[in-house]
LUMRO-317416 format. One record per residue (C-alpha): residue in one letter; x, y, z. Coordinates in Angstrom, 3 decimals. Layout:
<pts>
a_X_Y_Z
...
</pts>
This chain:
<pts>
x_93.139_63.020_100.352
x_93.402_64.838_97.026
x_91.513_62.411_94.819
x_89.315_63.965_92.137
x_85.621_63.232_92.489
x_83.827_62.262_89.294
x_80.303_63.682_89.201
x_77.429_61.316_88.597
x_75.977_61.772_85.130
x_72.328_61.026_84.360
x_71.708_58.174_81.996
x_69.645_58.822_78.837
x_66.549_57.596_80.695
x_66.991_60.286_83.336
x_67.995_57.903_86.124
x_71.019_58.912_88.142
x_73.534_56.130_88.707
x_75.555_56.781_91.859
x_79.231_55.889_91.992
x_80.478_53.199_94.332
x_80.978_54.746_97.747
x_84.171_54.177_99.644
x_83.947_53.501_103.368
x_84.599_56.626_105.388
x_87.167_56.807_108.142
x_86.013_56.592_111.709
x_86.215_59.770_113.757
x_88.161_59.537_116.979
x_87.686_62.194_119.583
x_90.925_63.308_121.183
x_91.312_65.085_124.516
x_91.421_68.895_124.328
x_94.770_70.365_123.376
x_96.870_72.390_125.763
x_96.464_76.176_125.402
x_98.789_77.727_122.850
x_101.786_79.666_124.089
x_101.344_83.435_124.177
x_103.389_85.297_121.535
x_106.294_87.288_122.851
x_105.829_91.082_123.024
x_108.979_91.787_120.954
x_108.557_92.794_117.308
x_108.671_90.044_114.697
x_111.043_91.956_112.384
x_114.286_93.410_113.643
x_115.891_96.192_111.688
x_119.657_96.094_111.608
x_121.629_99.135_110.481
x_122.242_97.457_107.122
x_118.518_96.794_106.654
x_117.697_100.389_107.550
x_120.296_101.629_105.094
x_118.836_99.394_102.369
x_115.328_100.675_103.085
x_116.493_104.291_102.926
x_118.361_103.613_99.673
x_115.354_101.870_98.130
x_113.003_104.657_99.197
x_115.349_107.267_97.774
x_115.523_105.392_94.471
x_111.729_105.180_94.270
x_111.358_108.908_94.985
x_113.948_109.772_92.335
x_112.345_107.571_89.685
x_108.831_108.869_90.383
x_110.136_112.447_90.392
x_111.904_111.946_87.070
x_108.746_110.528_85.499
x_106.604_113.401_86.780
x_109.096_116.045_85.627
x_109.321_114.477_82.174
x_105.510_114.448_81.895
x_105.380_118.098_82.942
x_108.059_118.948_80.395
x_106.135_117.101_77.659
x_102.987_119.082_78.473
x_104.927_122.363_78.454
x_106.559_121.606_75.096
x_103.210_120.606_73.605
x_101.590_123.791_74.887
x_104.408_125.886_73.466
x_104.184_124.274_70.062
x_100.400_124.748_69.983
x_100.896_128.425_70.867
x_103.464_128.870_68.072
x_101.097_127.203_65.587
x_98.281_129.525_66.700
x_100.464_132.612_66.200
x_101.562_131.454_62.746
x_97.979_130.714_61.672
x_96.801_134.054_63.014
x_99.558_135.800_61.097
x_98.703_133.952_57.877
x_95.008_134.749_58.198
x_95.714_138.413_58.961
x_98.073_138.787_56.001
x_95.500_137.175_53.721
x_92.866_139.706_54.757
x_95.156_142.693_54.093
x_96.237_141.512_50.625
x_92.702_141.403_49.245
</pts>
């Protein structure tokens, strides 16, 4: 069933040499199968109280982790903005003092 098939390679003259063919199996026609049973209308997954509690706990953990990441990114942006503002004030002060001392 899972035998690799070796492709036929052309010979240097350009002629293609086919591989030896194995006899194929005969096909037997069988009578039609009985209709498949209808699936039951009940849900495939049943949630027990323990499963529900685990889902709520996992969801809460995901929300907390994502929230912590977002807050830390916001804090990093705020700190960067503050430091850029302090640098701008210091540079402005240095340039203003240089103009007055001349």
